[in-house]
Structures are given as structure tokens and as C-alpha cells.
N, C-alpha and C positions, 0 to 999 in steps of 0.2 A: 543215084549215089554206092550200088552196088553193082555193078556189073561181072565179075568174076565167083568164083568158086571159091575164095579166100579163106583158110580154116582160122578162126578167129583161136589164139596163141591162151586165150584165159579161161580156157572153156578143159586145157588139161588131156585127161583121158576120152572126153567123148567127142574132141575134133566138130562142135558144131562150125558151120559156117558160120562168117559173121553175119549173113543177112538175119539168120534166124535171132543170134543173140542179140542183134539189133532192134527188131522187132517186139521179142521180148523183155524188153528192155524200156520200150516205148507203149505199151497197148496198155498199162495202168487203170488210162485215162477210160477204157471202155468198160474196163473192169468195176472200177467208181462206179462209172453211171448205173450200171448194173445194179452193181450193192444200193447202192440210192432210190433208182426205178421200185426193184424190189421191196423196200421197208415201205411205202406207200406207193401204190400203184392207184392211179384215175382210170386204168380200164376200164371196161363192163364188155362181157357178151353180145356179141355183136356177131351177125353174118355178113354186112358190108364193109370190105374192104377199106373205103374212103373213112367209115369211123375209126378203122382198126390206125388206120397212118395215123387220123387227127391223137386219138390218144397215145398215141407211141409220142407223137409232135408236143404235147402237152406235158406229157411227163417229163421231156428233155429239157424243154422250157419253165417246166417248174423245178429241174435240178438249178438249170444255170440261171433263174432268177435267185434261187438262197444262195449261190455260190456269191453271187454280186454283191448281195443282201451283207453275208458275212464279212466278207471282206471289206466294203463299207462300214459296217457293224459289227466291230471286233467283240464288244462288249454284249453284245445281244445274242443267246444263243438260244436257239429254238429249234426244237424235233420236226423233222420234214412234215410231218401230221399237222402240229399246231399251224408252222409254216405257212402249209397252202390253205389251213381252214381262214387264215389271216389277209390273204391274197384275195380269194374267193369272198369275203364277208366285204372288202374294200371294193373290188369288183362293182357287187350287187347294192351297192350302197345308196347310192341317187336313183335305180329304179326303185327299191325301197320306200323312200321318200315319195318320188313321185306317187305312189299303188297308196301309200298311208292319204293321200289326199285325195284320195275319188272321195265324190260325196255320193253315187248312186248305190251305196252298197248297205246290207243292214249295220246298225251299231254294233253288234256285237263284231263281226267280221271287222269295218274298219278301227274296232280299241285292238284288236289283237297284230291287226298291220302295223297300228301307233305305235306299239309295244317291240315291234321285230324293229324295224326303222330305228325306235329312238327318238321319236318327234312329240311332244310334251302335246295334252288335250288342253290345258288350261287358257290359253286365249285364241280364238276363232283363226283359223287359216284362209287366208284368201282362197277364193274356188279356183279350179283349174277352166281355162281358158277352155268356152264352149258347152261349161256343163251346163242344165237347167233344173231346176225345183220350182216348187211353189211359190207362193207369193203369202208371204208369211202376216199380211195385214187382212187378204181377202178372208174372210170369215166362212168357210163350209165350200168356198168355190172352187173348183179345180183347174185355176188359173197356174201355168206355167210360163213360166218369166228365164230368162238367161241374163237378167238389169240385177245388178245388188248395192248393196249401199258399200261405199269402197271403205266406210269407216269400221262398221261394225261387221260387214260381207253378210248383212243379209239379203236374201235376195225378192225385190219387189217387182210389182207388173209396174209397168208406164201409168198409168193411174192412181198407185197408191206412191210414186217413185217422188215427184212432187211433195206430194202432202207431207212426204218423213221428211224431205228438206228443208219442207219451212218450216217443220218442229223443230227439226236439228240446229234452226239458223234463230228462233225466240229462244 
């Protein structure tokens, strides 16, 4: 675009070349990205250069997504920190719900996971595929099973599964 050393006439006494004034007029995007990146930076101290690049890309992606979100929703005005927290929460919500359904953890941990995921404890949840628990009908035995009732989600060994089904049908 600029191949000669023409002087910009709008700079008056400074006599700057056109290429310099054009660069200065179009570099505002870099300044804005630096300012927004400094407001809330997701980078952490690390010695690995690949992670440094990842953090830089995450910062730019967060800025770009916030600009697009603001352009699409002009009535919603969020600070950068709040916006990034909202985006992070939405990205991990599905994983939190999955983790809250795990059955092989202490009840206190399960309750905290359900609170974090926002899942209720009022009704029993379907067990995760492949999970195992003790049969609820075997008294004093350590019979672990992967079979459960599809209605109430009680774990039952095969010997009690048919009896339980027969009771339910009566």
C-alpha cells in the first residue's frame, strides 16, 4: 500500500511519512486488546513456552468472545471478569452434573458435588453405566451387583431381582 517515502500533509511541522501516520491510525486494536487483557489475565506463571502460548490464545479468545457477545446482546453489560467466570461455568456444567451422579464416593462428597452442579437430591438418580453397589435385599452379605431396578434405582443381585419384580407386580 505504501511504497514511497511521501510525507503526510496533515502532520504539519512534524513531517511524518504517510506509512507512520497510517500505522498509528490503525493500531488501536492492539492497544484495546492489551488493555482488555491486562484487566483480567488468565495466565499463570510457567516455564513451558507452549503453556504461555495457550494462555495468550485463551486471553484473545476470551476478548473476542466477549466482543461478539456484547455485539449480539447490547443490553447485557458485563465486566470481563464476570463474563469469563460465566463462560467457564457453562463449559464445566455438564462435567459437574456427571460427577454429581457418581455413586462410589462418600455421602458428604456426593452432597457437595450435587450442590455445585445444582442437581436435586429429592428423587433418586439413575446409576451411571457400569457402576456397582451392594444388593439392597441381601442382609449382611457383601453381594455386589451392577443390576438395578429401573423404577426406583435400587441395586439388586440376580437372585433378588426376580423376587423384587414379582412384589412390584402384585
